[in-house]
C-alpha positions in Angstrom: 24.0 -1.1 -0.4 21.7 -4.0 -0.5 18.0 -3.4 -0.2 17.9 -4.8 3.3 20.5 -2.3 4.6 18.6 0.5 2.9 15.4 -0.7 4.6 17.1 -0.9 7.9 18.5 2.7 7.5 15.0 3.9 6.4 13.3 2.4 9.4 15.8 4.3 11.7 15.7 7.5 9.8 19.3 7.1 8.7 18.8 6.5 5.0 20.6 8.7 2.5 18.7 11.8 1.5 15.8 11.1 -0.8 15.9 7.4 -0.3 12.5 6.0 0.5 10.8 3.0 -0.9 7.5 1.1 -0.3 8.2 -2.2 -2.1 11.0 -4.3 -3.6 11.4 -7.1 -6.1 14.0 -9.6 -5.3 15.3 -12.2 -7.8 17.4 -14.9 -6.2 17.6 -12.7 -3.1 19.3 -13.9 0.1 20.2 -12.7 3.6 23.8 -11.7 4.4 26.1 -14.4 5.7 27.9 -12.0 8.0 26.7 -12.9 11.5 26.5 -9.2 12.6 24.3 -8.1 9.7 22.3 -11.4 9.8 21.3 -10.8 13.4 20.3 -7.2 12.6 18.2 -8.3 9.7 16.4 -11.0 11.7 15.7 -8.9 14.8 12.4 -7.6 13.4 10.1 -8.3 10.4 10.1 -6.0 7.5 6.6 -4.6 7.7 6.9 -1.2 5.9 8.2 -2.6 2.6 6.2 -5.0 0.4 8.2 -7.6 -1.3 8.1 -9.9 -4.3 10.5 -12.8 -4.2 11.2 -14.7 -7.4 12.9 -18.0 -6.7 14.5 -20.5 -9.2 14.0 -24.1 -8.1 17.1 -25.1 -10.1 19.3 -22.1 -8.8 22.7 -23.5 -7.8 24.2 -20.1 -6.9 21.4 -19.1 -4.4 19.6 -22.2 -3.4 15.8 -21.8 -3.0 16.0 -22.4 0.7 18.3 -19.4 1.1 15.9 -17.2 -0.9 13.0 -18.4 1.3 14.9 -17.4 4.4 15.0 -13.9 3.1 11.2 -14.0 2.3 10.5 -15.0 5.9 11.8 -11.7 7.3 9.1 -9.8 5.4 5.6 -9.5 7.0 3.6 -10.5 3.8 6.0 -11.7 1.2 4.7 -12.6 -2.3 6.7 -15.6 -3.5 6.9 -16.7 -7.2 8.7 -19.9 -8.0 10.0 -21.0 -11.4 11.7 -24.2 -12.6 14.8 -22.5 -14.0 18.0 -21.5 -12.3 19.8 -18.2 -11.4 18.1 -15.9 -13.9 15.2 -13.5 -14.4 12.7 -15.7 -16.1 10.5 -14.4 -18.9 7.7 -17.0 -18.9 4.1 -15.8 -18.7 3.4 -17.0 -15.2 6.3 -14.9 -13.8 5.6 -11.9 -16.0 1.9 -11.9 -14.9 2.9 -12.2 -11.2 5.4 -9.4 -11.5 2.8 -7.2 -13.3 0.1 -8.0 -10.7 2.5 -7.1 -7.9 3.5 -3.8 -9.5 -0.1 -2.8 -10.2 -1.0 -3.5 -6.6 1.7 -1.1 -5.5 0.1 1.6 -7.6 -3.4 1.0 -6.2 -2.2 0.8 -2.6 -0.3 4.1 -2.7 
């Protein structure tokens, strides 16, 4: 299941047993293309799950605009951009942003 479907199930109390999360980190994430699921995902903002979206400006598999569409359904998305393509970057700026996001999740428990 994708993180959005799990969130959707969690919001409705239909998630599998012991599945509950407060945040997610999405690298080259995107909304589903299926019209049915797309309309469900867009019907309300994701307010209960914090999100970090890492977007590659040179990503040809998941164009940056598509990743930004996903970020827009979250209430307060944290967005980090890098100049590379479809990968998990290891440069200092991204590492520091990732670390800061994770530390904030510990503090805000």
